[in-house]
N, C-alpha and C positions, 0 to 999 in steps of 0.2 A: 503497500500501501503505500503511498502515496505519501509525505511531510504531509499535506492540508487534505487530505481523507484524516489521519489521525488527529490536525485540527477540529475536523469537522467533529466526527465523533468523539473526543473529549467535551468541546459544549458540550456537542447535546444530549452526553453521559447528565451533562450538571442542570438542559436546564429543564428537560426531562422527569430525569427520578429524581435529584432533589428539590425541582423549586417548584415540577406539578403531579409530583411523586407515580408517575407512570414506571414501573419494576420491569413489566415487559419486555423493558431497552435492556435493560441486561440481560435478558436470552439471551437475543444476536449480540449483544456488543463486547459479551465478559468469557475469557473463556474459561470451558468445566474449571478446572486448576488453576487458573488465574490468584498468583499469591497477592494478600493484601500488607501493608506496613502500615500500623497509627497506632503509636504510644500513645493514644487516649482508651482508642478501643478496638477490643481486640477482636478481630474477623477473621472469622470462619473463607478457606476457598473459596472460587468460585462466586456465579451469581448468588448465590443463595446466598453467601456470608454478606455481600453487597446490599440486598434484598432486607436481610435482620439492620443493618444499619441506620441505614438509610429512613425504615419504619419507625424504626428507636424516635429517632432524631425528629419527623417527620410528623410520629405521634403526639409528641413534646412540645414543634416547635409548627404548628399548622401554616405559618405565616410565613415557611420558611422562605429565602431569594439568596440565592449565591450568583454573585457577576463579576466575571473574569476582570477583573487592571491589567493584567499583564502576560501574555503571555509568548511562551519559547518554544519553535520543534526546531529538532536537528532528529536524524535519521528516525528510529524507529521511537525516540522520545517526546514527549509536550510537557512542557510545564508551565502550568497555573498557579499565577499570584493571584489572588479570589478575599474577597466579603464576605462572610452570611451574617444573615440578619434575622433577627425575627423574636418571638415575640413567646417566652414560655408559658403556657398554657398548662400542658399536660406534665405528669413526673418522668425525670430523667434517672437513669440508679443515682438513687444517695441524694438526689436533692428534687420534693416534692416539686408541685406546680410553684411560682412565684409570683403569676401574675408583669412580669417584666423583659421589657426588651434590650437586645444587646446586639450590638453589630462586633463580629469579630477580624478579624483574617490572617488567613493561612495556606498553603502551599501545596499547589499535588503535581504530580510526580506519576505521567503512566508510561509504561512500557509495551506497546505493541505489536504483536506475532498475529501475521496473517489477515490483518485487522478488526483483529480482537487487544482490547484486553488482557498483555498476560501475565503485569504488576505493575504495580503501584504501589505509591509512598505520597502521606498524608500529614502533615503538621500543623493543627491552627492552634491560636492560642485559647487553650482551655482555662489556664488560672484569669486572664480579662473578661471571659462568657463568667464564669463562676462570681469573681469581683463585681462586674454590671450587673449579675441577680441578686447581687446582695448575702453569697451564702458565705462568701471567700474577703477579709476587707484588705482595702485598698493600702496600699505603700501610707496614703496619708491616713487614714484611720489609727494604724496600726501605730502613728508617730507620733495623731494625737492623745492619744491610751497611755501616753509614758510619762 
């Protein structure tokens, strides 16, 4: 597949799966044995693992929105710097619904093979999200308590 086709697939995954909740796209775009690397959320391999994670976050943040800020592609790799935002109306693991809005940055690196996701790495500002949700104190809040 071409670099442009890989970029189009990476963007489609963000828009269809994360923004719209269309999980069927994962079956056609993610290899059955695709490896997912995310230090914040362990993910099982293949499309089923991604479906579980997308369902978890979309269930807790129904207005979840991903916006690509920058995208770089070379060979089989696509790197996207994104902003994820939304209001937590449902529970996340260990975090009851707060009703608060958060907006965080993240990076997703996707490796493609034969037009499908073969492996991906994602890293998002989880601490920033938890601070915005009021679950973890900010540095300013901690300093004010001293």
